[in-house]
Structure formats: structure tokens, C-alpha cells
C-alpha positions in Angstrom: 39.3 18.8 -6.6 37.1 18.3 -9.6 36.5 14.7 -8.7 35.2 15.5 -5.2 31.6 16.2 -6.2 31.6 13.0 -8.4 32.9 10.9 -5.5 30.4 12.5 -3.1 27.6 11.7 -5.5 28.8 8.1 -6.0 28.9 7.7 -2.2 25.4 9.2 -1.8 24.1 6.8 -4.6 25.7 3.7 -3.0 24.4 4.6 0.5 20.9 5.6 -0.6 20.4 2.6 -2.9 22.0 0.3 -0.3 19.7 1.3 2.5 16.7 1.0 0.2 17.6 -2.5 -0.9 18.2 -3.6 2.7 14.8 -2.3 3.7 13.1 -3.9 0.7 14.6 -7.2 1.7 13.1 -6.8 5.2 9.7 -6.3 3.7 10.0 -9.3 1.4 11.1 -11.4 4.4 8.2 -10.2 6.5 5.7 -11.0 3.7 7.2 -14.5 3.3 6.2 -15.1 7.0 2.7 -15.7 5.6 1.3 -19.1 4.7 1.7 -20.3 1.1 -1.1 -19.7 -1.4 -1.0 -20.3 -5.1 -1.9 -17.3 -7.2 -0.2 -18.3 -10.4 -3.4 -19.1 -12.3 -5.0 -17.0 -15.1 -1.8 -15.1 -15.9 -3.4 -13.2 -18.8 -6.2 -11.9 -16.5 -3.7 -11.0 -13.8 -1.5 -9.0 -16.2 -4.6 -7.2 -17.4 -5.6 -6.4 -13.8 -2.2 -5.0 -13.0 -2.1 -2.8 -16.2 -5.6 -1.5 -15.7 -5.7 -1.0 -11.9 -2.1 -0.3 -10.9 -0.7 1.3 -14.0 -3.9 2.6 -15.5 -5.4 3.8 -12.2 -8.9 2.6 -13.4 -10.4 2.4 -9.9 -9.1 5.8 -8.8 -11.4 7.7 -11.1 -14.5 6.3 -9.5 -14.1 9.5 -7.5 -13.3 11.9 -10.4 -11.7 14.8 -8.6 -9.2 12.9 -6.4 -8.8 10.3 -9.1 -7.7 12.8 -11.8 -5.4 14.7 -9.4 -3.8 11.4 -8.4 -3.3 10.5 -12.0 -1.5 13.8 -12.6 0.8 13.2 -9.5 1.3 9.6 -10.5 2.2 10.5 -14.1 4.4 13.3 -13.0 6.2 11.0 -10.6 6.8 8.4 -13.4 7.6 10.8 -16.2 9.6 13.5 -14.4 11.8 10.7 -12.9 13.1 10.0 -16.4 15.2 13.1 -15.7 16.9 11.1 -12.9 18.8 9.2 -15.6 20.4 12.4 -16.7 21.1 13.3 -13.0 22.8 10.0 -12.4 25.1 10.4 -15.4 25.9 14.1 -14.6 26.5 13.3 -11.0 28.8 10.4 -11.7 30.8 11.8 -14.6 30.7 15.5 -13.8 28.8 16.4 -17.0 26.1 19.0 -17.3 22.8 18.2 -19.0 24.4 15.3 -20.9 21.3 14.7 -23.0 21.2 18.2 -24.4 22.8 16.9 -27.6 19.4 15.4 -28.5 18.3 19.0 -29.5 14.5 19.3 -30.1 13.8 16.0 -28.4 15.6 17.2 -25.2 13.8 20.5 -25.4 10.4 18.8 -25.7 11.1 16.4 -22.8 12.4 19.1 -20.4 9.5 21.4 -21.4 7.0 18.5 -20.7 8.7 17.9 -17.4 8.3 21.5 -16.4 4.6 21.5 -17.3 4.1 18.3 -15.4 6.0 19.6 -12.4 3.7 22.6 -12.3 0.6 20.4 -12.6 1.9 18.2 -9.8 2.6 21.2 -7.6 -1.0 22.5 -8.1 -2.5 19.0 -7.5 -0.5 18.6 -4.3 -1.7 21.9 -3.0 -5.3 20.8 -3.7 -4.6 17.5 -1.9 -3.3 19.5 1.1 -6.4 21.7 1.1 -8.7 18.7 1.0 -6.9 17.3 4.1 -6.3 20.5 6.1 -8.8 23.1 5.0 -11.9 21.2 3.7 -11.0 18.3 6.1 -12.6 15.4 4.1 -14.0 13.2 6.8 -12.3 9.9 5.8 -8.9 11.5 6.4 -9.9 12.2 10.0 -11.1 8.9 11.3 -9.8 7.9 14.8 -7.2 5.6 13.4 -5.6 8.5 11.5 -3.5 9.5 14.5 -0.4 11.7 14.5 1.8 9.4 12.4 -0.6 8.4 9.6 -1.8 12.0 9.4 1.7 13.4 9.3 2.9 10.7 6.9 0.4 11.8 4.3 1.4 15.5 4.8 5.1 14.7 4.7 4.8 13.3 1.2 2.8 16.3 0.0 5.6 18.6 1.3 8.2 16.4 -0.3 6.5 16.7 -3.6 6.1 20.5 -3.3 9.8 20.9 -2.5 11.1 18.5 -5.2 8.9 20.1 -7.9 10.0 23.6 -6.8 13.7 22.7 -6.8 13.3 21.3 -10.3 11.9 24.6 -11.6 14.4 26.7 -9.7 17.2 24.5 -11.0 16.1 25.3 -14.6 15.3 28.9 -13.9 18.8 29.7 -12.6 20.6 27.7 -15.3 21.6 30.7 -17.5 22.8 28.6 -20.5 19.5 26.7 -20.5 17.4 29.8 -20.2 19.4 31.5 -23.1 18.2 28.8 -25.4 14.7 30.0 -24.7 13.3 26.5 -25.4 12.1 23.8 -23.1 11.4 26.3 -20.3 7.6 27.0 -20.5 7.3 27.4 -16.7 10.8 28.3 -15.5 11.0 31.3 -17.8 8.4 33.0 -15.6 10.5 32.2 -12.5 13.8 33.5 -14.0 12.9 37.2 -13.5 12.9 36.6 -9.7 16.6 36.1 -10.0 17.3 39.0 -12.4 19.4 41.0 -9.9 21.7 38.1 -9.1 25.2 37.8 -10.5 26.2 34.9 -12.8 28.2 33.4 -9.9 25.2 33.6 -7.6 23.0 32.0 -10.2 25.4 29.2 -10.7 25.6 28.6 -6.9 21.8 28.6 -6.6 21.5 26.2 -9.6 24.1 23.8 -8.1 22.5 24.0 -4.6 19.0 23.3 -6.1 20.5 20.4 -8.0 22.2 18.9 -5.0 19.2 19.4 -2.7 17.0 17.9 -5.4 19.3 14.8 -5.6 19.5 14.4 -1.8 15.7 14.8 -1.6 15.2 12.0 -4.2 17.3 9.6 -2.0 15.5 10.7 1.2 12.2 10.1 -0.5 13.3 6.7 -1.8 14.2 5.5 1.7 11.3 7.2 3.4 9.0 4.9 1.4 9.9 2.0 3.7 8.3 3.8 6.7 5.4 5.3 4.8 2.0 4.3 3.4 3.5 5.4 0.1 5.1 2.1 -0.2 2.1 1.4 -2.4 3.9 3.2 -5.2 6.0 0.0 -5.6 3.7 -2.7 -4.1 0.5 -1.8 -6.0 1.8 -3.7 -9.0 2.4 -7.1 -7.5 -0.6 -6.6 -5.2 -3.0 -6.1 -8.1 -1.3 -9.0 -10.0 -1.8 -11.5 -7.2 -5.3 -10.2 -6.2 -8.1 -12.7 -5.8 -9.8 -13.3 -9.1 -12.8 -15.2 -7.7 -16.2 -13.5 -7.5 -16.3 -11.2 -4.5 -19.0 -13.2 -2.7 -17.1 -16.5 -2.9 -15.3 -17.4 0.3 -12.4 -19.8 0.2 -12.4 -23.1 2.0 -9.9 -23.6 4.9 -7.5 -26.3 3.9 -7.2 -27.4 7.5 -11.0 -28.0 7.7 -11.0 -29.7 4.3 -8.3 -32.1 5.5 -10.2 -32.9 8.7 -13.4 -33.7 6.6 -11.5 -35.9 4.2 -10.0 -37.8 7.2 -13.5 -38.3 8.7 -14.9 -39.6 5.4 -11.9 -41.9 4.6 -13.0 -45.5 5.4 -9.4 -46.6 5.6 -8.4 -43.9 8.2 -7.8 -45.0 11.8 -9.5 -42.5 14.1 -7.6 -44.0 17.0 -4.1 -43.7 15.5 -1.7 -41.8 17.6 -0.5 -38.5 16.0 3.2 -38.3 15.0 5.3 -36.9 17.8 6.5 -33.9 15.8 3.2 -33.2 14.1 1.8 -29.8 14.7 -2.0 -29.7 14.9 -3.6 -27.7 12.1 -4.9 -24.3 13.2 -8.3 -23.2 12.1 -8.4 -19.6 11.0 -5.9 -16.9 12.1 -5.0 -15.3 15.4 -1.7 -13.7 14.3 0.0 -12.5 11.2 1.9 -15.7 10.7 -1.5 -17.5 10.3 -2.4 -15.2 7.3 -1.2 -15.8 3.7 1.6 -13.9 2.2 -0.9 -12.2 -0.1 -2.8 -10.9 2.9 0.5 -9.6 4.4 1.4 -7.9 1.1 -2.1 -6.3 1.2 -1.2 -4.8 4.6 2.0 -3.3 3.3 0.2 -2.0 0.1 -2.5 -0.2 2.0 -2.6 3.5 0.9 -4.6 4.5 4.0 -6.9 6.5 1.6 -10.0 5.5 3.6 -12.2 4.7 0.7 -12.9 1.3 2.2 -13.9 2.8 5.5 -16.0 5.5 3.9 -18.3 2.9 2.2 -18.3 0.4 5.1 -22.0 0.1 6.4 -20.8 -0.9 9.8 -18.5 2.1 10.2 -21.1 4.4 8.7 -23.6 3.3 11.4 -21.1 3.9 14.2 -19.8 0.4 14.7 -16.2 -0.1 15.8 -15.0 -1.6 12.5 -12.8 0.3 10.1 -11.4 -1.8 7.2 -8.6 0.7 6.8 -7.7 0.2 10.5 -7.7 -3.6 10.0 -5.0 -3.3 7.4 -3.0 -0.7 9.4 -3.1 -2.9 12.5 -2.1 -5.9 10.5 0.9 -4.0 9.1 1.8 -2.7 12.6 1.8 -6.2 14.0 3.8 -7.6 11.1 6.4 -4.8 11.6 6.6 -5.7 15.3 7.2 -9.4 14.4 9.9 -8.3 11.9 11.7 -6.2 14.6 11.7 -9.3 16.9 13.4 -11.3 14.1 15.9 -8.5 13.6 16.8 -8.6 17.3 16.7 -12.4 18.0 17.3 -13.9 14.6 13.9 -15.7 14.6 10.4 -15.0 15.8 9.7 -15.9 19.4 6.2 -15.1 20.5 6.3 -12.4 23.2 2.8 -13.0 24.4 1.1 -10.7 22.0 -0.8 -11.5 18.8 -2.9 -9.7 16.2 -6.2 -10.8 17.7 -7.1 -8.9 20.9 -3.8 -7.0 21.1 -4.4 -5.2 17.8 -7.8 -6.2 16.4 -10.7 -6.7 18.8 -13.5 -9.3 18.3 -15.9 -6.4 18.4 -14.4 -5.0 15.2 -14.5 -8.5 13.5 -18.1 -9.2 14.4 -19.3 -5.8 13.2 -18.5 -6.7 9.6 -21.5 -7.5 7.4 -19.3 -9.4 4.8 -20.8 -7.1 2.1 -17.4 -6.7 0.2 -18.0 -2.9 -0.1 -14.4 -2.3 1.2 -13.0 -4.8 -1.4 -14.8 -3.1 -4.2 -13.8 0.4 -3.1 -10.0 -0.3 -2.7 -8.1 1.4 -5.6 -5.3 -1.3 -5.5 -7.5 -4.5 -4.9 -6.7 -5.0 -1.2 -9.0 -7.4 0.6 -9.6 -6.5 4.3 -12.6 -9.0 4.4 -10.3 -12.0 3.9 -8.4 -11.1 7.1 -11.6 -10.5 9.0 -13.1 -13.9 7.9 -9.9 -15.8 8.8 -9.9 -14.2 12.3 -13.6 -15.0 12.8 -12.9 -18.6 11.8 -10.3 -18.8 14.6 -12.8 -17.3 17.1 -15.5 -19.8 16.2 -13.5 -23.0 15.6 -10.6 -22.6 18.0 -12.2 -20.6 20.9 -16.0 -21.1 20.4 -16.1 -17.4 20.9 -18.9 -16.4 18.5 -21.6 -14.0 19.6 -24.5 -15.6 21.4 -26.9 -15.0 18.5 -24.5 -16.8 16.1 -24.0 -19.7 18.5 -27.8 -20.2 18.8 -28.1 -20.2 15.0 -25.3 -22.7 14.5 -26.7 -25.0 17.2 -30.1 -24.8 15.5 -28.6 -25.7 12.1 -26.7 -28.6 13.7 -29.8 -30.0 15.5 -32.7 -28.9 13.3 -31.1 -28.4 9.9 -32.3 -24.8 9.9 -31.4 -21.5 11.7 -34.7 -21.5 13.6 -35.5 -23.4 16.7 -38.1 -25.8 15.7 -38.3 -29.5 14.8 -36.9 -30.8 11.5 -40.3 -32.4 10.9 -41.8 -28.9 10.8 -39.3 -27.5 8.3 -41.6 -27.7 5.3 -44.8 -26.4 7.0 -44.5 -23.1 5.3 -45.6 -24.6 2.0 -48.9 -25.6 3.4 -49.8 -22.0 4.4 
């Protein structure tokens, strides 16, 4: 009978971690649907980026209140989860507080965890109030429909419950409380259970422990469906972020190859293409045309809305929301992944990212100012997706706005955006 709890815990561990690994493999597979891009250069700078931005939260504090609160929750998540090591050992081997032999060090750690748990609980309450009471505008944009809105709230509730269970677990552990050490917060909760018998306290402590454990595994597997996947992906996302100056656009390899072919004196323009050759596609119309880094960006999006809140197009009432661009890209990628799950490979079902998810109106509203890229706390680049889809519209469909078509025609014919003869281009210097 004494082995039953241990076996149940082992089963819970295997199932919880197994489902998590299976889902992570799906995400990796979906990201690999993107086109290859080399981001192995400047390793030192990339490691520095990851340490400062993802681990150090350097871009979060550009907005001090939310930044500091996020750091508290983030630090609490990382540090308090050290206790999970003890939970794993206790659960598998039937021990109780296996690390208590460490004496003063254990007391210091548990005491620190309690203080952090309390700070996390308070921070989460403030986050909830910002969303539901103060109603910060960026949390209520039209793309924040029922699921994105509820997803953010679900995590806040998760954190509240987990932190409360941790404190209750300590407060009802009579042996731990009798030490009168390592309990700076739980000692004030213990009086609430003063009328309970020893057996009742033990039952509550065990129940809190088990619910806490189950909650951890639920939280772990909820990440796959949540924007909070950025807890894991922020690290590779910042490492593989674009290191070029923000105003520098990349050259399309497909266009470069065409130009090289045109300039090659030995190339035969009349040579028939190979039968199995697939013509190069200019730009992107679906997620499989994007790079794997752009797809990882979509999965990493925190939906915080900082990008949209600084977007001049969105501020002036245009259709564009950089956050929505990332959310729609992720939604389409998930849809493609489900088709692969069902059929074994991707077969286009007549839908694509362009038009079915992201409209040309959104794409052409962008001013290419890079404000969204600068604002993102985890170095996501919505502009790169916008530009690749614009390229498809222009070079594959000739579907640029009339004003842009006129400008490009003038450049082609006159060497300038304006409609006058090339001979008159330098007349301005005589005025």
C-alpha cells in the first residue's frame, strides 16, 4: 500500500513529461517547415543577446511597472521551481522534504521561496487588475478575442493557485512549522488552521502537495496551447534574432539568382528548364515560404501588444496590428501542422496565409518603420513577414497599390519616382 502513491506519482510523471515531449516535437517539426536560413554567425554576440534579452529581461524594463512585475514573476518561476527537484525525489521514493538535512541552507532556500511566492502572487494580482480593472488598451485590441484574452487570464489563475498551494502546503506541515525557520510567510497562514486536528492538517498538507504536483504537470502541457510558450522559446528566439541594423532589408535569394543568370554571359536564355525543376517563388504567400526563424518568431510571440501599441499605422486607425500578424502566422502554421498529423504530409487545402489570414490591406498599411521590432521584448520581427508577403504581391501578382505601381513605372522609365523625362532630372540644381 505504501508504494501506491509512489507508483501513481511515477505514472503522472511519465504521462506528463511524455505528452510534453510529444507536443514539443510537433512544434519543432512545424518550425522546420520553414525555409533554411543561416543564423550561425557572430556566436558571441548571439549569446550576449540571449543572456541580456531573454534571461536578463533587458527590454522588458523599458516600461518599468510591467517590466519589474514580470521580472518578479519570471524569477519566481525559475527559482521556486528548484523545489520541483525535491518534489520529484519525494514523489518517487516516498520521502518527505528530502533536502532538510541541509539545515540552514534548506531553511534559507524555503524561506526565499516563500517570499518569492508571495511577491509573485501580488504581482499576478496587479497583472490581473491591469487587464480586467484598469483595462490597459493594448490588451483589448480586436485580435484579443475570447481565446487570447482567456489564455492570459488562465495563466494568471494558474500562478495564483500554485503559489497559494505552496504556502498552504508549508503552513499545514506541522513538523516544518515547529522548526520556526524557513517560514516567513506561511507562519502567518498557520493560525487559519489552528482548530484542525493533526490528522486533518496532514490530509490538507498532502492534498495541497498532490494538487500542486498535478498543477505543475497541467501547466507544463498547457504551454503548448498557450502564448506562454515564450517561456521556453524566448531563449532560442533571441539567440537566432537578426543582428543586422534594423533598417537593413535582406535580399531575396530567388531574385539574386535571377539577376546573376541575366548577367552571366555564358548562360543560355533559351535553354529549356529541367523537367523536375520548381520555379523559384518570389516572396511569401504561405507559412512554408517563410524561414524557420520567422516561424519560430510566431510561436514565441507573447501577445503582449507592445508592438501594436507603438505601430503608427495602428495608432492612426489602419487595419495593421503587428501582434495580429504574428498570431495569424502561428494559427496558419498550426493548421498546416494538423493537416500533416492527419494525412502524413502537407497537402494544400486551398487556403494560405495571404488573404485567408492576413489581408493585403494590413500589409500595405505598414510604414516599415521598425517600431514593432524595437518594441518586442523577445526580438520578434513582424516586419520581415510583412515585407516577404509584400514581395509576393508585387513580384508574383503585380498587386501593389496604384500609387506604388505608378512610382515603380516612373523609376523604370525615368530613373526617378516622378513622372518627367530623364533629361530633366537635374534641373533642380539650376533653380
